[in-house]
C-alpha positions in Angstrom: 139.6 -151.0 -203.6 136.5 -148.8 -203.4 134.7 -148.6 -206.7 135.0 -145.2 -208.3 133.3 -143.5 -211.3 136.2 -142.4 -213.5 136.4 -140.7 -216.9 139.6 -141.4 -218.8 141.1 -138.9 -221.2 141.6 -141.1 -224.2 143.9 -139.7 -227.0 143.7 -142.9 -229.1 147.2 -143.9 -228.1 148.4 -147.0 -226.3 149.0 -145.3 -222.9 145.6 -143.8 -222.3 143.9 -146.9 -223.8 145.7 -149.2 -221.3 144.8 -146.7 -218.5 141.1 -147.3 -219.3 141.6 -151.0 -219.5 143.4 -151.2 -216.1 140.7 -149.2 -214.3 137.9 -151.3 -215.9 139.7 -154.5 -214.8 139.9 -153.1 -211.2 136.2 -152.9 -211.2 135.7 -149.1 -211.5 132.8 -147.6 -213.5 134.8 -146.2 -216.4 134.0 -144.0 -219.3 136.3 -142.5 -222.0 136.5 -139.2 -223.7 138.7 -137.6 -226.4 139.5 -133.9 -226.3 139.0 -132.2 -229.7 141.4 -129.3 -229.5 142.2 -128.1 -233.0 140.0 -128.0 -236.1 141.5 -129.8 -239.0 140.7 -126.9 -241.3 143.0 -124.6 -239.2 146.0 -126.9 -239.5 148.6 -126.1 -242.1 149.6 -129.8 -242.1 147.4 -132.8 -241.9 148.3 -134.6 -238.6 146.4 -137.8 -238.5 148.1 -138.9 -235.3 147.0 -136.0 -233.1 144.4 -133.3 -232.8 144.0 -132.3 -236.5 143.0 -135.8 -237.7 140.3 -138.2 -236.9 142.5 -141.2 -236.4 142.8 -140.5 -232.6 139.1 -140.3 -232.2 138.5 -143.5 -234.3 141.1 -145.4 -232.3 139.8 -144.2 -228.9 136.3 -145.1 -229.9 137.4 -148.6 -231.0 139.2 -149.1 -227.7 136.1 -148.0 -225.8 134.0 -150.4 -227.8 136.4 -153.3 -227.0 136.3 -152.4 -223.3 132.5 -151.9 -223.4 132.6 -148.4 -221.8 130.7 -145.3 -222.8 132.6 -142.7 -224.9 132.4 -139.0 -225.7 134.2 -136.4 -227.8 134.7 -133.0 -226.1 135.1 -129.9 -228.2 137.6 -127.7 -226.4 138.8 -125.8 -229.5 138.1 -122.3 -228.2 139.7 -122.9 -224.9 142.7 -124.6 -226.5 143.3 -121.6 -228.8 143.2 -119.2 -225.9 145.3 -121.1 -223.4 147.7 -123.0 -225.6 147.9 -121.6 -229.2 147.7 -117.9 -228.4 150.0 -118.4 -225.4 152.5 -120.3 -227.6 152.7 -117.5 -230.2 152.7 -114.7 -227.6 155.6 -116.2 -225.6 157.7 -116.5 -228.7 157.0 -112.9 -229.6 158.3 -112.0 -226.1 161.5 -113.9 -226.8 160.5 -116.6 -224.3 160.3 -120.3 -225.1 156.9 -121.7 -224.2 155.9 -125.2 -223.3 152.5 -125.8 -224.8 152.2 -129.3 -223.4 152.4 -128.0 -219.9 149.9 -125.2 -220.6 147.5 -127.7 -222.1 147.8 -130.0 -219.1 147.2 -127.1 -216.7 144.1 -125.6 -218.5 142.7 -128.3 -220.8 143.6 -131.9 -220.1 143.0 -131.8 -216.4 141.0 -128.8 -215.0 138.6 -128.3 -217.9 138.4 -132.1 -218.5 137.5 -132.6 -214.8 134.7 -129.9 -215.1 133.2 -131.7 -218.0 133.5 -135.1 -216.4 131.5 -133.8 -213.4 128.8 -132.7 -215.7 128.5 -136.2 -216.9 128.4 -137.6 -213.4 132.0 -138.7 -213.0 133.8 -138.0 -209.7 137.3 -138.7 -211.0 139.5 -138.4 -214.1 142.4 -140.5 -215.3 145.2 -139.9 -217.8 147.9 -142.0 -219.4 150.9 -140.0 -218.0 153.9 -141.8 -216.7 153.9 -140.3 -213.2 152.5 -141.4 -209.8 150.5 -139.8 -207.1 151.4 -139.7 -203.4 149.0 -138.8 -200.7 150.2 -137.6 -197.3 147.4 -138.6 -194.8 148.9 -136.3 -192.1 148.6 -133.1 -194.2 145.9 -134.5 -196.6 147.9 -133.2 -199.5 148.8 -134.9 -202.8 152.1 -134.7 -204.6 153.5 -136.1 -207.8 156.2 -138.8 -208.0 158.3 -139.6 -211.0 157.1 -142.5 -213.2 159.1 -145.8 -212.6 160.2 -145.9 -216.3 162.9 -143.2 -216.3 162.8 -143.0 -220.1 159.1 -142.1 -220.1 158.7 -140.2 -216.9 156.3 -137.2 -217.3 156.3 -135.8 -213.8 157.9 -132.6 -215.2 154.9 -131.6 -217.3 152.4 -132.0 -214.4 153.8 -129.4 -212.0 150.9 -126.8 -212.5 148.2 -129.2 -211.2 146.6 -128.0 -208.0 145.2 -130.0 -205.1 141.6 -129.6 -206.4 142.6 -131.6 -209.5 145.1 -134.0 -207.8 142.5 -135.3 -205.3 140.2 -136.3 -208.2 143.0 -137.9 -210.4 144.2 -141.4 -211.2 147.5 -142.1 -212.9 147.4 -145.9 -213.3 150.4 -146.5 -215.6 153.1 -144.6 -213.7 154.2 -147.7 -212.0 154.9 -149.6 -215.3 157.4 -149.4 -218.1 156.5 -148.8 -221.7 157.3 -152.4 -222.6 154.9 -153.6 -219.9 152.1 -151.2 -221.1 152.4 -152.5 -224.7 152.2 -156.1 -223.4 149.1 -155.2 -221.5 147.6 -153.7 -224.6 148.2 -157.0 -226.4 146.6 -158.9 -223.5 143.6 -156.7 -223.6 143.4 -157.1 -227.4 143.5 -153.3 -228.0 143.8 -152.2 -231.6 146.5 -149.6 -230.7 149.0 -152.0 -229.3 151.6 -151.1 -232.0 150.7 -147.5 -232.4 153.8 -145.3 -232.3 154.2 -142.5 -229.7 153.6 -138.9 -230.9 156.8 -136.8 -230.7 155.9 -133.4 -232.1 153.8 -130.6 -230.7 150.3 -131.8 -231.7 149.2 -128.7 -233.5 152.5 -128.2 -235.4 153.3 -131.7 -236.8 155.9 -130.1 -239.2 157.9 -128.8 -236.2 158.3 -125.5 -238.1 157.3 -123.2 -235.2 158.3 -120.0 -236.9 156.1 -120.5 -239.9 153.2 -121.4 -237.7 153.6 -118.3 -235.6 153.8 -116.1 -238.7 150.5 -117.5 -239.9 148.8 -117.1 -236.5 149.9 -113.5 -236.0 148.9 -112.5 -239.5 145.3 -113.7 -239.5 142.2 -112.7 -237.6 141.8 -114.4 -234.3 145.5 -114.2 -233.3 146.5 -113.3 -229.8 144.4 -110.3 -228.6 146.3 -107.0 -229.0 149.5 -109.0 -229.7 152.3 -107.8 -231.9 152.6 -108.6 -235.6 155.5 -110.8 -236.8 158.5 -108.7 -237.8 160.5 -109.2 -241.0 164.2 -109.8 -241.4 166.8 -109.0 -238.8 170.4 -109.6 -238.1 172.4 -112.3 -236.3 175.3 -110.9 -234.4 178.0 -111.7 -231.9 178.0 -110.1 -228.4 180.4 -107.4 -229.6 178.0 -106.3 -232.2 179.7 -107.9 -235.2 176.9 -108.9 -237.7 177.5 -112.4 -239.2 174.2 -113.2 -240.8 170.5 -112.5 -241.2 167.3 -114.2 -240.1 163.6 -114.1 -241.0 162.3 -113.0 -237.6 163.7 -113.5 -234.1 160.7 -115.6 -233.1 162.2 -118.5 -235.2 164.8 -119.0 -232.5 165.2 -120.1 -228.9 168.0 -119.9 -226.4 170.6 -122.6 -227.0 169.5 -123.3 -230.6 172.0 -124.2 -233.3 169.7 -125.1 -236.1 168.9 -122.5 -238.7 171.8 -120.2 -238.0 173.8 -121.0 -241.2 176.5 -118.5 -240.4 180.2 -119.3 -241.1 182.4 -119.0 -238.0 185.5 -120.5 -236.5 183.4 -122.3 -233.8 180.0 -123.8 -233.5 177.5 -121.1 -232.7 174.5 -121.1 -230.4 171.7 -118.6 -229.7 172.6 -116.9 -226.4 170.1 -113.9 -226.5 167.1 -112.7 -228.4 166.2 -109.0 -228.6 162.6 -108.5 -229.8 162.9 -104.7 -229.6 165.6 -104.6 -232.3 164.7 -108.0 -234.0 168.2 -109.2 -233.3 169.5 -112.7 -232.5 172.8 -112.8 -230.5 175.0 -115.9 -230.9 178.0 -117.2 -229.1 180.0 -120.3 -228.3 178.9 -123.4 -226.2 180.5 -121.8 -223.2 178.2 -118.8 -223.6 175.0 -120.9 -223.2 176.1 -122.3 -219.8 174.6 -120.7 -216.7 174.0 -121.5 -213.1 171.6 -118.9 -211.6 168.0 -118.0 -212.5 164.7 -116.9 -211.1 161.5 -119.0 -211.1 158.1 -117.4 -210.9 154.5 -118.6 -210.3 155.6 -121.6 -208.4 153.0 -124.3 -207.6 154.1 -126.1 -204.4 152.9 -129.6 -203.4 153.8 -128.9 -199.8 151.6 -127.9 -196.9 154.3 -125.6 -195.6 157.3 -124.3 -197.5 160.9 -125.4 -196.7 163.5 -123.0 -195.2 164.7 -119.9 -197.0 167.4 -122.0 -198.8 167.4 -125.7 -199.3 169.1 -128.3 -201.5 167.1 -130.0 -204.3 167.4 -131.4 -207.8 166.0 -129.1 -210.5 164.9 -130.0 -214.0 164.6 -127.1 -216.6 163.1 -128.9 -219.6 161.5 -132.2 -220.4 164.6 -133.8 -221.8 167.0 -132.3 -219.2 168.5 -134.5 -216.6 167.7 -133.0 -213.3 170.7 -131.5 -211.5 171.7 -130.6 -208.0 171.0 -127.0 -207.0 170.3 -124.7 -204.1 166.8 -123.2 -204.1 166.4 -119.9 -202.2 162.9 -118.6 -201.6 162.1 -115.0 -202.5 158.5 -115.3 -201.5 155.9 -118.1 -201.7 155.6 -117.9 -205.5 159.2 -116.9 -206.5 162.6 -118.5 -205.9 166.2 -118.2 -207.1 167.9 -121.4 -208.3 171.6 -121.9 -208.3 172.9 -125.0 -210.1 176.0 -126.5 -208.5 177.4 -127.1 -212.0 176.7 -124.9 -215.1 173.7 -126.1 -217.2 173.1 -125.6 -220.9 170.4 -123.3 -222.2 168.5 -122.2 -219.1 165.6 -120.6 -221.0 163.0 -118.0 -219.9 159.5 -119.4 -220.5 160.3 -123.0 -219.8 159.3 -124.8 -216.7 161.6 -125.4 -213.7 160.6 -128.4 -211.5 162.0 -128.9 -208.1 162.6 -132.5 -206.9 163.5 -134.2 -203.6 164.5 -137.6 -205.0 161.6 -138.9 -206.9 159.1 -136.5 -205.4 158.1 -133.2 -207.0 158.2 -130.5 -204.4 156.9 -127.8 -206.8 157.4 -126.2 -210.1 157.2 -122.8 -211.8 158.3 -120.8 -214.9 161.8 -119.5 -215.6 161.5 -115.7 -215.7 165.0 -114.5 -216.0 168.7 -115.4 -215.7 171.0 -113.8 -213.1 174.7 -113.3 -213.2 176.5 -116.3 -212.0 
């Protein structure tokens, strides 16, 4: 393999640490860098595992020392606030459900990281995502394949990456299972071998999204020209019957059951959110099942688009099992998706990723539901 100069995005976790170790063992010239995204003083909760604490930096630096590779810390706080935190709050205020991890991948962890890597003289970057890259030599285009470990596959969150990033990217651990990665960490004698995976959104370790959004919208530096958080509103059925109250519609997302606390003869789910009236509409499980929706801002990994309508598997959130669908093109950036079987909680603001087997054909953002 031709020797490359590669900068690895090191979070201080086991996956990115083994990524650096694999590339170093292959003979590449490797460096490591941790992205500093969120000042500890701005976090309502101390999160030592992620961006608010120093543990990640300390662990990544220790791994870099073990591997004898140079190491940096990049300060991307301003960019992270603009592209991730402000976006997160603004989407909830529009009654859409954002995916901050995808936004971070698109703007921070790959594109901005690659720019900074080039300043340091590195031609390539690498991350510890469980996905694989495929290069088509005929069209000279790159696409993303699912990781071989189905429980850890992260191909869904990489759909916004463009060819300019993909051709300078390494994803070394996509062909391994998590068990194998931890075994490698032990063989390389890395201090993070038993470090648990982070499950929460890095800048909201409490998982209390509503309270976080309230704080962000009420202080200086919130989303530019964005709305202020509303107060109490009603929870009602489709027919208008009020059955409860809430502290602000932005505390809810489509399909949610948690936090409703309203007595009813059946289990209730959020089926609609109305920001203009600060109302949350609830219904039964059957009410959150849909088949047809529109996807916008699609990023394709294809040199030429398929026919106007084609079969594919589509995934609508990271923990959703992709399901058979028919995808009908509206134009190059928009498509209508029709699931062959109803799916639960198709949610505007979430990503929709289109697969052909293990290969990602493209992905975009769910903009609206359509009548089935």
